[in-house]
N, C-alpha and C positions, 0 to 999 in steps of 0.2 A: 407187527408180530402178534400172533394169536396167543391166547392164554395157554393153549396146549403146547405151543412151540417155545414159550418163554421159559428160560432156565431160572431156577430159584437162586436167590442170594442167601447168604448165611443168616439164620434167625437172629433177632436183635440181642437176646440174652447170651447167645453163644459168642457173638461179636464182642459184647461188653465184657464177658468173662475172659476172653482171649486178650482183649486190650488191657484189662487190669493186671493180668499175669505178666504180660510183656512190660508194662509200666513198672511194676514192682521189681522185676528182675533187673531192669536197667535204670532204676530211679537215680542211682548215683551219677550216671552220665547226664541225665536231664538236669540234675541239680548243678553239676559242674558247668554246663552250658549257661544256666541262669546266672551263676556266680561270675562267670567271665563277662557276660553282658552287663551285669550289675556293676562290676568294677569299672568298665569303660563308661557306663552311664554316670557314675559318680564324678568323673573328672570334670565335665562341663558344669555340673551342678555345684561342685566345690569352687570353681572359678567364679561363678555367679555370686556365691556366698562371700567369697573374698572381696569382691568389689562392693558388695553391700556393707560389709564390715569396714572397708576403707572409707566408704561414704560417711559412716558414723563417726569416724575420727575427724572428719572435716567440719563437724558441727551440726546443729539442728537444721540449718538451711544452707546446704552446699551450693544451691543455685540451679537454675533451669537446665543449663548445659549438662550438669552432672546427672540430673534426673533423667534427661533424655538418653544419656550414655548408659545409665543403668537399665533403662527400658530395652535399648538395643542389645546390650549384653545378655539380658534375661531371655529375649527372644531367640538369639543365636544359641545360647547355652541350652535352653530347653529343646530347641530343634535338634541339636547334636545328641542330647540325652535320648530323645525319641528315636533318632537314627540308630543308636547303639542298642536300644531296647528292641526295636523291630528286628535287627539283625540277630539278636538272641533267639527270638521266636523263629526266624528263618532257619537258624542252626538246628532247631529241633527236627525239622523235616530232613535235613542232611544227615543227622544222626541216624534216623530211621532208614534213610536211603542207603547208608553205608552198613546197614545191618548191625548197628551199635558197635562197630569196630573203628579203630583209629583214635587219634588224639582230639580231645574236645577243643583245644585252642586252635588247632589246625582247621578243624571243621568250622569254627567261628570265622576264621580269616577267609574261608572260601565263600562266605556269604557276601563279601564286599562287591564283587562284580555282578552279583545277582540282585543287588538291592534295588536299583532303579527299574529294571524290568519287572521285578516283583511288585514294587510300589505302583507302577503304571497299571499292572493287571488288577490290583486291589481297587485302585481308584476307578478304573474303567468299569469294573464289576459293580461297584457302589453306585456309580452314575447311572448305569443301565437299570439297576433295581429301583433307584429313585424315580427314574423316568417311567418305568412300568407302574410304580406306585401312584403316579399322578392319575392313572386310570382307575383309581380306587385301590384299596389295600390288597385285594385278592390277586390281581396280576403281579403285584410286587412279590408276594409270597411264592407264587408259582414259579416265577423266574429266579428268585433267590435260590430255590431248590435246584433248578436247572443249572445254575452257575456254581453250585456249592462245591463241585469237584475241580474247579478251574485251577486252584492253587496246587492241587495234587498232580494234575496234568503238567503244570509248570515245573514242579520239582522232579517228578518221576518219569516224565516223557520229554522234558526239555522244550515244550511248546510255549511260546510267549503270546501275550496280548489276545487278539481276537481268535487266533488258532487254539489257544488254551480254552477259551470260552466256548467255541464251537465244539471242541472235543468233549467238554463237560456236558453240553446239551445232548450230544450224541450218546454219551454214556448213560445219562439219566433218562433219556427218552425210552418209553415203554416200561420204565421202572420208577416213575415219579412217585407213585403212592408208596411202594416199599421203602424208598429212600426217605420220603417225608415221614412215614410212620416210625421208622427207626430213629430219626432225629427228634421227633416229638417224645418218644419214650425215654431216650437217654437224657434229653433236656429236662424232662420232668423229674427224673431220678436225681440229677445233679442239683436241680433247684431244691428238691426236698432235703438233700444232704446239707446244702448251704443254709437252709432255713433252720434245721436242727442245730447246726453249729452256731448259728447266730442267736439262739434262744437266750443265752446269758446276757446279751446286750439289752434285752427288754427289762432286766432287773437292775441295770446299772445306770448311773448318772452320766448324761451325755458328755459333760466336761470332766468326768472323773478319770483317774489314772487307769482303773481297771477297764473302762470302756475303750480308751485309746489303745491299750495293750491288746485287748481281745480283738478289737477291730483290725489291728495290724496283723494279728495271728490269722484272722480270717482271710486277709489278702494273701498271706504267704501260702495258706492251704489252697486257695483258689489257683495260685500259680503252679503249685506242685501237682494239683489234679488236672491241670490243663492238658498235659500230654495224653491223658486217657482219651479225651475227645479227639485229639489228632490221630491216635492209633485206631480209634473206633471208625472214624471217617476213612482212614487209609485202608481198612479192611473192606469197607463198602466199595472204595475205588478199585481195589484189587479184584474183587468179585466181578465188577462190571467190566473192567479192562480185560479180564479173562474171557468174558462172554463176547465182548466187542473189541477185538485186538485193533491196535492203531494201524 
């Protein structure tokens, strides 16, 4: 596609402004999705804590079998916690897909049948990027951008696995630099915001109460701002999908 024929996609700051407005208008829904995921994530973690507490009642040396049991319980518990956490992130996409309508709990439930196809796509993409990175870092970066819309194709076009990856490549093709540039700009903006928020930590003791509380607050802010990136990328996806219909 020549430069003369190439249709323009929305400028970076227009996309960011739109994403922030949509995020702010629907922040309550995003928070509700996070809270639902957090609730389910707590269940396996509490089970793990229960068994560790039970082990304390058995004395200082409950034995090898008990320690092995705790290791297995911990692995399973954290695996389930990660499962529920990933589903909360997936639910954010479905909230956007539903145009912010419907019940958040119902939306969260709808992520269950999509979990394994989604995980497969994410792992496949990560493996491909890692393999390209073996040829030095530049090919890894190039193909990371080409694959960057695969999850959006997954949720908004219903394409799985290699089909989603191929579609992402097709969308980004001829628009690699515009997509890359927009990602760099928004990445630098968010990095700057998080650096500013983290400034108080440089004046606090690492083991102090203030440090721990402020660090926890930073993690909460990071989660709350996360949907802005999702909405930002979604607008890029929509622009390119309009130019290159499926």
